[in-house]
C-alpha positions in Angstrom: -24.2 38.6 -78.3 -23.2 36.1 -80.8 -20.4 34.1 -79.9 -18.6 34.8 -83.3 -18.7 38.5 -82.2 -17.1 38.0 -78.9 -13.7 39.6 -78.7 -11.2 37.5 -77.4 -7.7 35.7 -78.5 -9.4 32.9 -80.6 -5.4 31.6 -81.2 -5.2 31.2 -77.6 -8.5 30.6 -76.3 -11.4 28.3 -77.0 -15.1 29.4 -76.6 -17.4 28.0 -73.9 -19.5 24.9 -74.5 -23.3 25.4 -75.9 -24.2 23.2 -72.7 -22.8 25.6 -70.3 -24.1 28.4 -72.0 -27.4 27.0 -72.0 -27.3 26.3 -68.4 -26.6 29.6 -67.4 -29.3 31.2 -69.5 -31.8 28.8 -68.0 -30.7 30.5 -64.7 -31.0 34.2 -65.8 -34.4 33.4 -67.5 -35.5 31.7 -64.2 -34.8 34.4 -61.7 -35.2 37.6 -64.2 -37.6 39.1 -66.6 -36.8 38.6 -70.3 -35.0 41.9 -70.8 -32.8 41.8 -67.5 -31.9 38.4 -68.3 -30.9 39.3 -72.0 -28.5 42.3 -70.7 -27.3 40.2 -68.0 -26.1 37.3 -70.5 -24.5 40.4 -72.5 -22.6 41.2 -69.4 -21.7 37.9 -68.5 -20.1 37.3 -72.0 -17.9 40.4 -71.9 -16.8 39.3 -68.1 -15.7 36.0 -69.7 -13.9 37.5 -72.5 -12.0 39.8 -69.9 -11.2 36.8 -67.8 -9.6 35.0 -70.7 -7.2 37.8 -70.9 -5.5 36.7 -67.8 -6.1 32.9 -68.5 -3.3 30.5 -69.8 -3.3 29.7 -73.5 -4.7 26.5 -74.4 -5.6 26.9 -78.0 -8.3 24.4 -79.4 -7.5 21.5 -76.7 -10.6 19.6 -76.4 -9.7 18.3 -72.8 -9.4 22.0 -71.4 -12.9 22.8 -72.4 -13.9 22.3 -69.1 -11.6 25.4 -67.9 -13.4 27.9 -70.2 -16.7 26.6 -68.9 -15.5 27.3 -65.3 -14.5 30.9 -66.3 -18.2 31.4 -67.6 -19.5 30.0 -64.2 -17.0 32.6 -62.3 -18.3 35.3 -64.7 -21.6 34.4 -64.0 -21.2 34.5 -60.4 -19.3 37.6 -60.4 -22.0 39.4 -62.8 -25.2 38.4 -61.0 -25.8 40.3 -57.8 -28.1 38.2 -56.5 -27.2 34.3 -57.1 -29.8 31.6 -56.6 -29.7 29.2 -54.0 -26.5 27.4 -53.7 -28.5 24.0 -54.3 -29.9 25.1 -57.5 -26.9 26.8 -58.9 -24.8 23.5 -58.2 -27.4 21.4 -59.7 -27.4 23.5 -62.9 -23.5 23.7 -63.0 -23.4 19.9 -62.7 -26.6 19.1 -65.3 -24.7 21.4 -67.8 -21.1 20.2 -67.4 -21.8 16.2 -66.4 -25.3 16.1 -68.0 -24.0 13.0 -70.1 -23.9 11.0 -66.6 -27.6 11.1 -66.5 -28.2 9.1 -69.4 -25.1 6.8 -68.7 -26.6 5.8 -65.4 -29.9 4.3 -67.1 -27.3 1.7 -68.3 -24.2 1.8 -66.5 -23.7 0.8 -62.9 -19.9 0.8 -61.7 -21.0 -1.7 -58.8 -21.1 -4.7 -61.6 -17.8 -6.3 -62.6 -18.1 -5.4 -66.4 -19.0 -1.7 -66.1 -16.3 -1.6 -63.5 -13.6 -2.7 -66.0 -15.0 -0.5 -68.3 -14.8 2.3 -65.8 -11.0 1.3 -65.2 -10.2 1.5 -69.0 -12.1 5.0 -69.5 -10.1 6.7 -66.6 -7.0 5.3 -67.8 -7.5 6.5 -71.1 -8.6 9.8 -70.2 -5.9 10.4 -67.7 -3.0 9.4 -70.2 -4.6 11.6 -72.7 -4.4 14.9 -70.3 -0.9 13.7 -69.7 0.2 13.9 -73.2 -1.5 17.4 -73.3 0.3 18.6 -70.1 3.7 18.3 -72.1 2.7 20.5 -74.8 0.6 22.7 -72.1 2.4 23.0 -68.9 -0.3 25.1 -67.1 -3.1 22.5 -68.1 -4.0 19.6 -65.6 -1.1 17.7 -64.6 -2.1 14.2 -63.8 0.0 11.4 -62.2 -0.2 7.9 -63.9 -3.8 6.2 -63.5 -3.8 2.8 -61.8 -6.9 0.4 -62.0 -7.1 -2.6 -59.7 -9.6 -5.1 -61.3 -9.5 -7.1 -58.0 -10.5 -4.5 -55.8 -12.5 -2.4 -58.6 -10.4 0.6 -57.6 -9.1 3.4 -59.8 -6.5 5.7 -58.5 -4.8 8.9 -59.9 -4.3 12.7 -58.9 -3.9 15.9 -60.3 -1.0 18.1 -59.2 -2.0 21.0 -61.2 -5.5 22.2 -62.0 -5.9 25.5 -64.2 -9.4 26.0 -62.7 -8.1 25.9 -59.1 -5.2 28.0 -59.9 -7.0 30.8 -61.9 -10.0 30.9 -59.0 -7.2 31.2 -56.2 -5.5 34.0 -58.2 -8.5 35.9 -59.0 -10.7 35.7 -55.8 -13.1 33.0 -57.1 -12.2 30.2 -54.4 -15.8 30.5 -53.0 -17.2 29.5 -56.3 -14.6 26.6 -57.2 -16.8 24.1 -55.4 -19.5 24.5 -58.1 -17.2 23.1 -60.5 -15.2 20.6 -58.2 -18.3 19.1 -56.8 -19.4 18.0 -59.9 -17.2 15.1 -59.7 -18.9 13.5 -56.7 -22.5 14.0 -58.1 -22.1 12.9 -61.7 -20.1 9.5 -60.6 -22.9 8.8 -58.4 -25.3 8.7 -61.6 -23.4 5.9 -62.6 -23.0 3.9 -59.2 -19.8 5.1 -58.5 -18.2 6.7 -55.2 -15.3 9.1 -55.3 -13.2 9.2 -52.2 -11.4 12.6 -52.4 -9.5 13.5 -49.4 -7.8 16.9 -51.0 -8.3 18.8 -53.9 -5.9 21.8 -55.7 -8.0 24.4 -54.3 -7.2 23.7 -50.7 -4.0 21.4 -51.1 -1.1 20.6 -53.5 -2.9 17.8 -55.2 -6.3 16.7 -56.1 -6.9 12.9 -55.2 -8.9 10.5 -57.0 -9.9 7.2 -55.6 -13.0 6.0 -57.5 -15.1 2.8 -56.5 -18.4 1.2 -56.6 -21.0 3.1 -54.3 -21.9 -0.2 -52.7 -18.1 -1.1 -52.0 -17.0 -1.7 -48.4 -14.2 0.7 -48.9 -16.7 3.5 -50.0 -18.8 2.8 -46.9 -15.8 3.7 -44.6 -16.0 7.4 -45.9 -18.4 10.2 -45.6 -18.4 13.5 -47.4 -18.3 17.1 -45.5 -18.7 20.6 -47.0 -15.8 22.9 -46.0 -16.5 26.5 -45.5 -16.7 27.1 -49.1 -19.1 24.3 -49.7 -16.4 22.0 -51.3 -17.0 18.1 -50.8 -14.2 16.6 -49.0 -14.2 12.8 -48.2 -13.5 12.0 -44.6 -12.8 8.5 -43.1 -15.5 7.4 -40.5 -14.1 7.1 -36.9 -16.4 4.8 -35.6 
């Protein structure tokens, strides 16, 4: 079905991105015959529309586009009876949502001072933009102030509210939440950055971010573990 023909409240919600649409369609074509893939895509679209009926209204806010992409991921997982292997699904989701990091990684290495400073500026601007939007849309991402330490090369901030996690927990999609959350770890690795995140809104009351160079001494003090749903959590080394 064409996106312009989908029935949902366009004053309250924004359509999913072309990148996640293409990613889901690639998965459908890879694991199903043409006719089945077409029907499943139609069903996924209808499921997405149904999910928006119980979603917070974000209108045309660009920074919340990832929320609607996440709804499409949930709709796909809820529609397809037999999902692809977890690793395949995770990689496709990451490539679709964070695909730009693959290209950035060819020129950017956060371990280098100039790019580390650039990273600090980008995240401070992004978090500030989300904070401004949060005042208008209280159900949106609610970030704390971003702090960048140029001496240590560390970016720190957190979210005290995540609409993706809120929706997943309220509607029984928490087992699919890692597909969205883990992309942060995988994408940052593409540009020589390491994410230290000990909590997420899916299992805690905040999602904390400490971003450093992947070769830093601080990053070497941690390793990542998966919880029972596959969510990547940073754990400090004990030896």
